[in-house]
N, C-alpha and C positions, 0 to 999 in steps of 0.2 A: 946707666938712667933713661926713663922712658920720658919722651914727650910727645906734647899736641900740636898740631896747628889745624887751624880754619881755612880750608878750602872751597873753592866751587869750579868741580871738573864739567866740560863741555866738550861734549862727545859728538866728532862726526859723521855721519849717514855708516858710514863703513865698519864703526867702531859699536854702533848702538846695540845690535843683537852681539856683540861679543861680551863673554865673563870675561872684564878688566878687574873689577874690584876683586872679584875673586882670587885673581892674578897676584892682585896687591898682596893679601894676604898668605896666599901659598906660598910665593915666590919672593917676594921681598919683606916678610914678615912684618908687614903694618896692617894695621887694624882701623878700617872705615867706619864711622857712626854716622850712617846718613841722618841727616836732620830735615830735609826737603828736596826733592828730585821730580821730574818732569821729563817724561823718556816717553815721543813719539816718533813716527817712522822712521823719518830722518835727520832727525838730531835729538839731541837728549842732554840736561845737567842734572845734578848731584851737588849740592853744598852739604860739607860730610867735613866730622873732626878726625883727620888720620893721626893714630897714634903709635909711635915706636921710638927706638933707639935714635940720635939724632942721624950714623950712617943710614939707617932702614930708611927713614923719610927723606936724606937726600938723593938715595939710589931708586926710592922708588917714584919720587918725583922727575927724576931725569927718563926713568924708565915710560913713564905716562905721558912726557911731552915727544918722547922718541917715539913712540907709539901714534901720537898724533891726537893727543887729548890737551885741550888750553887748561892750563892751571892757573887761575888768578888765588891770590895770597887774602883772605879777609880778618879782619880786625874785628873786634868786639864779640858780643854775645850774636851765638847764631841761633835762630829762631825758629823751635819747633812746628 
């Protein structure tokens, strides 16, 4: 069963230039629908809807956090 979660991902400087979202899709089978984003030289954030199986979402979020990405769970509608 496919599930969706709304999150804000905050990236430290060391990860700003890395293909983190692509790795979510390729390595974890999670699709990220980016709704808002701000990326600068030393930091960045993305508000997105992550979708995939419950197990894939759990694994992806664990991987994000272990990699150094801060994950904040959002409720309600994500503005575009």
